[in-house]
C-alpha positions in Angstrom: -16.0 0.8 -25.1 -13.8 0.5 -22.9 -13.1 3.0 -20.0 -11.8 6.3 -21.6 -8.4 5.4 -19.5 -4.4 6.8 -20.4 -1.4 5.9 -18.4 1.5 8.7 -18.4 4.9 7.8 -18.5 8.4 8.6 -18.7 11.2 7.6 -19.6 13.2 8.4 -16.1 11.8 10.0 -13.0 12.2 12.9 -13.4 10.7 14.6 -16.8 7.7 15.8 -15.3 5.3 12.7 -15.2 3.4 14.8 -12.3 3.4 18.3 -14.0 1.0 16.4 -17.4 -0.5 14.1 -15.5 -2.2 16.9 -12.8 -2.3 19.2 -16.0 -4.0 16.7 -18.1 -7.1 15.8 -14.8 -7.4 19.0 -14.6 -8.0 20.1 -18.6 -10.1 17.1 -19.0 -11.7 18.2 -15.4 -12.5 21.3 -18.0 -13.6 19.6 -21.1 -16.3 17.6 -19.0 -14.9 14.3 -17.6 -15.6 12.9 -14.5 -11.6 11.9 -14.0 -10.1 9.6 -11.9 -7.1 10.6 -10.3 -4.3 7.1 -10.1 -1.0 6.7 -9.1 1.6 3.7 -9.1 3.1 2.0 -7.0 3.3 3.2 -2.8 3.5 6.9 -3.6 1.3 9.6 -1.0 2.1 12.7 -2.4 1.7 13.1 -5.5 -2.1 11.6 -5.3 -2.5 14.2 -3.5 -2.0 16.8 -6.1 -4.5 14.7 -8.4 -7.0 14.8 -5.1 -7.1 18.6 -5.3 -6.9 18.9 -9.5 -10.4 16.5 -9.2 -12.2 17.0 -6.2 -11.6 13.1 -6.2 -9.4 10.6 -3.6 -6.7 9.6 -6.5 -5.8 5.8 -6.0 -2.9 4.1 -5.9 -2.6 0.6 -8.0 0.9 -1.4 -5.9 1.4 -4.8 -6.6 3.1 -5.2 -2.9 0.4 -5.0 -1.5 -2.0 -5.9 -3.4 -2.4 -9.3 -6.2 -3.0 -8.7 -9.1 -5.5 -9.3 -9.6 -7.0 -7.0 -6.9 -5.5 -3.8 -9.2 -8.2 -4.2 -11.3 -10.8 -4.3 -8.7 -8.7 -1.5 -7.5 -9.2 0.6 -10.5 -12.8 -0.3 -10.5 -14.3 0.5 -7.8 -12.1 4.2 -7.7 -14.1 4.6 -10.8 -17.5 4.8 -9.7 -19.0 8.1 -10.2 -15.9 8.5 -12.8 -16.3 8.5 -16.7 -12.0 9.1 -17.5 -9.2 7.0 -15.7 -5.6 9.3 -16.0 -2.9 7.3 -14.6 0.1 8.9 -13.7 3.6 6.4 -13.7 6.6 5.8 -11.3 9.9 6.2 -12.3 10.5 4.9 -15.8 7.8 3.2 -18.0 9.6 -0.1 -17.4 11.9 0.6 -14.0 10.7 -1.7 -11.4 12.5 -3.3 -8.4 15.4 -4.9 -10.1 16.9 -5.4 -13.7 15.0 -8.6 -13.6 11.6 -8.2 -14.1 9.2 -6.1 -14.2 7.2 -6.3 -10.6 6.3 -3.0 -10.2 6.3 -0.9 -13.2 4.2 1.3 -14.6 4.5 -1.3 -17.8 3.3 -4.1 -15.2 -0.2 -1.4 -14.7 -0.3 -0.4 -18.1 -0.9 -4.4 -19.1 -2.8 -5.1 -15.9 -5.5 -2.3 -17.7 -4.8 -2.7 -21.1 -4.5 1.4 -20.9 -2.8 3.1 -23.3 0.2 4.8 -23.0 1.4 8.2 -23.1 5.3 8.5 -23.1 7.2 11.7 -21.7 10.1 12.2 -22.6 12.2 15.6 -21.6 13.7 16.9 -24.4 15.8 19.5 -23.1 18.9 18.2 -25.1 18.7 16.6 -27.6 16.4 16.5 -31.1 16.4 13.3 -33.8 17.9 11.1 -30.7 14.1 11.5 -29.0 13.4 9.6 -32.2 15.8 6.6 -31.6 14.4 7.0 -27.7 11.2 6.8 -28.6 11.7 3.5 -31.4 13.8 1.9 -28.2 10.4 2.3 -25.6 7.8 0.9 -28.2 9.8 -1.6 -28.7 11.1 -3.1 -25.6 7.6 -4.9 -24.8 5.4 -4.7 -27.8 2.8 -5.6 -25.2 2.9 -2.3 -24.1 0.9 0.0 -25.6 3.0 3.4 -25.9 0.3 5.2 -27.8 1.3 8.5 -28.1 4.0 10.8 -27.2 4.4 14.3 -24.9 7.7 16.4 -25.4 8.6 17.9 -22.1 11.4 20.7 -21.7 11.5 22.2 -25.6 13.1 25.3 -26.5 10.7 26.3 -29.0 8.1 25.0 -32.4 11.0 25.1 -34.2 12.5 22.4 -31.5 9.3 21.0 -30.9 8.8 20.3 -35.1 12.6 19.1 -35.5 11.5 16.7 -33.0 8.0 15.6 -34.4 9.5 15.4 -37.8 12.6 13.2 -36.6 9.6 10.9 -34.1 6.4 10.2 -36.2 8.4 8.7 -39.4 10.4 6.6 -37.2 7.5 5.4 -34.7 4.3 5.6 -35.8 3.7 7.5 -32.7 1.9 10.9 -32.9 3.1 14.1 -30.6 0.4 15.0 -29.0 1.8 18.4 -27.2 4.8 20.2 -26.5 5.6 22.0 -23.6 8.6 24.5 -23.7 10.1 24.9 -20.3 9.2 27.1 -18.3 10.9 28.2 -14.6 7.2 29.8 -13.0 5.7 25.3 -13.5 7.3 24.0 -10.3 6.2 21.7 -8.6 7.3 22.7 -5.2 9.9 19.6 -3.5 11.5 18.5 -0.1 13.9 15.7 1.3 11.1 12.2 0.1 9.5 14.7 -2.5 6.8 17.2 -3.4 5.3 18.6 -0.5 2.1 17.0 0.1 -1.2 19.3 -0.5 -2.5 19.6 3.0 0.5 21.6 4.2 0.5 23.1 1.0 -0.9 27.2 0.5 -1.2 28.6 -3.0 -2.8 25.5 -4.4 -6.0 27.9 -6.0 -3.9 30.0 -7.5 -0.8 27.1 -8.8 -2.9 24.3 -10.1 -5.1 26.2 -12.7 -1.8 27.8 -13.8 -0.6 24.1 -14.2 -3.8 23.0 -16.2 -4.2 25.9 -18.5 -0.1 25.3 -19.4 -0.6 21.7 -19.9 -4.6 22.6 -22.2 -2.4 25.3 -24.4 0.2 23.0 -25.2 -0.9 19.4 -25.5 -3.7 18.0 -28.4 -6.6 17.8 -25.3 -8.8 15.5 -28.8 -6.4 13.3 -29.4 -5.5 12.0 -25.7 -8.8 11.7 -25.7 -8.8 9.5 -28.6 -6.5 7.7 -26.9 -7.7 6.7 -23.8 -10.7 5.7 -25.9 -9.1 3.5 -28.1 -8.6 0.9 -24.6 -10.5 -1.8 -24.0 -13.5 -3.5 -21.8 -11.5 -3.7 -18.0 -10.4 -7.2 -17.5 -12.4 -9.8 -15.5 -12.0 -9.2 -12.0 -11.2 -12.9 -11.0 -11.4 -13.1 -7.4 -12.9 -10.1 -5.7 -12.6 -9.3 -1.6 -15.3 -5.9 -2.2 -18.7 -8.0 -1.1 -21.6 -7.3 -3.4 -23.5 -5.5 -1.1 -21.8 -3.6 1.7 -22.7 -4.9 5.2 -24.6 -2.8 7.7 -22.8 0.2 9.7 -21.6 -1.7 12.6 -18.4 0.5 14.0 -16.6 3.9 13.6 -13.6 3.9 12.7 -11.7 7.3 13.1 -8.8 8.6 11.0 -6.4 10.6 12.3 -6.2 13.2 8.8 -4.2 16.6 8.6 -1.5 18.0 8.2 0.8 15.8 9.8 -0.9 12.7 8.9 -2.9 11.6 5.4 -1.0 9.1 3.5 -3.5 6.1 3.1 -4.6 4.4 0.0 -8.7 5.7 -0.2 -8.7 1.6 -1.5 -7.9 0.8 1.9 -10.2 2.6 3.9 -13.6 2.4 0.8 -13.0 -1.6 1.6 -13.3 -1.0 5.4 -16.7 1.0 4.8 -17.6 -2.1 3.0 -17.1 -4.4 4.7 -19.4 -2.1 8.2 -17.0 0.4 9.0 -17.9 4.1 9.5 -14.5 6.4 9.0 -14.6 9.3 10.7 -12.3 11.8 10.3 -10.0 13.5 13.2 -7.0 15.8 13.1 -4.1 15.2 15.6 -3.2 18.8 15.3 -6.4 20.6 15.6 -9.3 19.1 17.4 -9.0 18.0 21.1 -12.0 16.0 20.6 -12.2 12.3 18.7 -15.4 12.2 16.9 -18.1 10.5 19.1 -18.1 6.8 19.4 -15.0 5.5 17.7 -13.7 1.5 17.9 -10.9 1.7 16.7 -8.1 4.6 16.0 -6.7 4.3 12.6 -3.3 6.6 12.0 -1.5 6.5 9.0 1.6 7.1 7.9 2.6 11.8 6.9 5.5 13.6 7.8 4.4 13.9 11.7 8.3 15.4 12.2 7.7 18.5 9.9 4.8 18.7 13.0 6.3 17.8 16.3 5.9 21.1 18.4 2.1 21.1 16.9 1.4 17.6 18.1 3.8 18.6 21.1 0.8 21.5 22.2 -2.3 19.3 21.8 -1.4 18.1 24.8 -4.7 15.9 24.0 -4.2 14.2 21.8 -1.7 11.7 24.0 -4.6 11.4 26.1 -6.7 10.6 23.2 -4.7 8.0 21.6 -4.5 6.0 25.1 -8.3 6.3 25.5 -10.2 6.2 22.7 -13.1 4.4 23.4 -14.1 7.6 25.2 -14.1 10.5 22.7 -14.5 13.3 24.4 -11.0 13.7 26.6 -10.2 17.5 26.9 -6.9 19.9 26.9 
C-alpha cells in the first residue's frame, strides 16, 4: 500500500473545497492520523488554515515554481513524520491557465501523484443534474481517478437522498458525505480571498466547528478507504534535496508575522537541507534580529494592512538596512 492520500477537488471555485478539506484534516487527525495538508498552486492563505488545523506546515504543489518531477519530491519531503495526506485543489478540477491543456490544474497534480479524487458538488439548485455533472467530470479524463463525491449546500436529508439516488447509479461513485446549508460555517474573507490565519482571531473556537461539522456529515471510514486505495508514490528521477542535510553554516532571518507570512515551506526546507539555519522574526513586534544572521528573507503577505504598525517599529528599517548586526535598538 502506498501513502494514504486524497485530493479534495471542486467542479469550480467557491463550492466549499477549503471548508471540507480543513474539516477533513481535523476529523482525520482526531481519528489518530498524522495529517499533512497540501494546496495545489500558488496559494498562501488556504494553507494557513491547514497549518492551524493539523499543527504541521502545509505545502504547496505548484508546477509553476517546481518542475513536475520535483512535485513528487516536495510531496515526499513534506510527508516525513506524517501518515495521511489531504490535498486541497485549486479552482475546478480541470481548470488551468488556459483552455488548451492541464498545466497547473488539480487534475495534473492528481495524475503526478497517483492520487484519488473526492469531487465536491454544490447541489443547492440541482438534483438529477448533479449526476450529469459528476459523470462528466469522471469521464472528461479517465486518467484522473475520481473515486467519490461529497455534496455541499444540501437542503436536507431528502434532498441528499435524491442526489445520491441519481449520482451513484449513473457514475458508480459513492456519495461519501453531504453537508447541509450552514451559515455559521463561513471562512472570513476580504479582497484577495480568505483572511490569513496569523491575522484571524477566534480560530481556536472556529476550527473545531468546521471539524465537527464535516465529521458529522461525511463517512470518514469511506474517505480513509479511498485514500488507502492509492498506489505507491512515483519515484523521483532527479532529486534536488541532498541525501543528508549539510552542516549548518549560516543563519537566515525570515520575516514571519501578521504582515509577512507567504512562504512555501519546501523552499525553507531546502535552504535548511543545504546548510542554512532558519530563524524567524517579526518586523512588527521585534526590535532586534536573531543573533548572528548572515541573510534576510522577507516574503510576501499583506504589509499594506499593517502600515501603521510597521511604521511605528522604527527599528525594523534599521535592522533590514544592516541585518548582519542583529542588535539595532529602537
